[in-house]
Each structure stands twice: as structure tokens, then as C-alpha cells.
C-alpha positions in Angstrom: 61.5 115.3 80.8 63.4 117.9 78.7 64.0 119.9 81.9 65.5 116.9 83.7 67.9 116.2 80.8 69.1 119.8 80.7 69.6 119.8 84.5 71.7 116.5 84.3 73.7 117.9 81.4 74.6 121.0 83.4 75.6 118.8 86.4 77.8 116.6 84.2 79.4 119.7 82.7 80.0 121.2 86.1 81.6 117.9 87.3 83.8 117.8 84.2 84.9 121.4 84.5 85.8 120.8 88.2 87.9 117.8 87.3 89.6 119.7 84.5 90.5 122.5 87.0 91.8 120.0 89.5 93.9 118.2 86.9 95.6 121.5 86.0 96.5 122.3 89.6 100.0 123.5 90.4 100.3 120.8 93.1 101.4 118.1 90.7 102.2 115.1 92.9 104.1 113.5 90.0 106.8 116.2 90.0 109.8 115.8 92.2 110.2 118.7 94.6 113.1 119.6 96.7 112.5 122.0 99.6 109.0 122.5 98.2 110.2 123.7 94.8 111.1 122.0 91.5 114.4 123.8 90.9 116.1 124.9 94.1 119.0 126.6 92.4 116.6 129.0 90.8 113.6 129.1 93.2 115.4 129.3 96.6 116.4 132.9 96.7 119.2 132.4 99.2 120.7 129.5 97.2 120.4 131.4 93.9 122.2 134.4 95.5 125.0 132.1 96.8 125.5 130.5 93.4 125.5 134.0 91.7 128.2 135.2 94.1 130.3 132.1 93.4 130.0 132.5 89.7 131.4 136.1 90.1 134.2 135.0 92.4 137.5 135.5 90.5 139.8 134.5 93.4 142.4 131.8 92.9 140.5 129.5 95.4 137.1 129.8 93.6 137.9 126.9 91.3 137.7 124.6 94.4 134.4 125.7 95.8 131.2 123.8 94.9 127.7 123.2 96.4 126.2 119.8 96.8 122.7 118.8 97.8 122.3 115.8 100.1 120.0 114.2 102.6 120.4 114.3 106.4 117.9 112.3 108.5 115.6 112.2 105.5 115.7 116.0 104.9 117.3 117.9 102.1 120.4 119.9 103.0 123.0 121.9 101.0 126.7 121.5 101.6 129.2 124.2 100.8 132.2 122.2 99.9 135.9 122.9 99.1 138.0 120.3 97.4 141.4 122.0 97.8 143.6 119.5 99.6 145.7 122.4 101.1 142.7 124.1 102.6 141.8 123.4 106.2 138.1 124.2 106.0 135.0 122.8 107.6 132.2 122.5 105.0 129.0 124.3 106.0 125.6 122.6 106.1 122.4 124.6 105.4 118.7 123.7 105.5 116.1 124.5 102.9 115.5 128.0 104.4 119.2 128.8 104.2 119.9 128.5 107.9 123.3 127.2 109.0 123.0 123.8 110.7 126.6 123.3 111.4 129.8 122.1 109.7 131.2 118.7 108.6 133.9 117.8 110.9 132.3 119.6 113.8 128.6 118.9 114.2 128.4 116.3 111.4 130.5 113.6 109.8 130.4 113.2 106.0 129.0 109.6 106.4 125.8 111.0 107.9 124.8 112.5 104.5 123.3 110.4 101.7 122.2 111.0 98.1 124.8 113.5 97.3 124.4 115.5 94.1 126.5 118.4 93.0 124.3 121.3 92.1 126.9 124.0 91.4 130.5 123.6 90.2 132.5 126.5 88.7 133.4 126.5 85.0 137.1 126.1 85.9 136.5 123.4 88.5 139.8 121.8 89.6 138.5 118.7 91.3 136.8 115.5 90.3 133.1 115.5 91.1 131.7 112.5 93.0 
């Protein structure tokens, strides 16, 4: 009888330990992820590099350049935008891997993008953020 109780206690402890390990998993479904990460501006190397370059840009036009995150056909994309009314640029659109998908005004219209969120604006930003 004592042997059975010891066996069951070990089984219960094993089950509890397994549940505890599973509960501490890095795959927390409760966290919002973007492109498979929780902070794309820090965890997507190509995006972090682009933001670093923009922070270092001391040109007169740098105060107009910003990056927005949006959705296109249910997928996250990143838009390299320019709010200078005198500039004649076509904002670039990138996917989660940093691959150029095209440009707004060429392959895409601005209306195709939903859930816009600015993720980088320069300190001396000259435009109103949406």
C-alpha cells in the first residue's frame, strides 16, 4: 500500500512539474507578436538598423522621414514615409523580412493599408503624426 502511494505521489509531482515547465514556455499566446517578435523595432535586425541610421541622419530632410507599421492583406508591413510636401517621393513598403514589396503610388495605394501606427519619428519631427 505504501509503495502505491509513493508511486502516485511521484506521478503527480511529474505531472505538476511538466505543467509548470509548459506554463513558463516562451511561446506565450497571450502576448501580441508582430512578425513573430514582441518588439520589432528592437528584434528585427534590419528594422533596428534602419532606425539607427535615421537617428544619425543630420541632413535637413531627416526631420520629415518616419516609419509606420501597417497591415496589408492581413500581414504586417513597414512603410518608409516622408511628410515633406515639397518632396516627390514614393514611400517604400517592406515585409517582415525587410524585403522591398514596392512603393505607394506605384504598386500600392495608401488606402490598401490599415491599422497604421508610427513606430519611428525623429526628435525634430516637422509633421503631424496620424
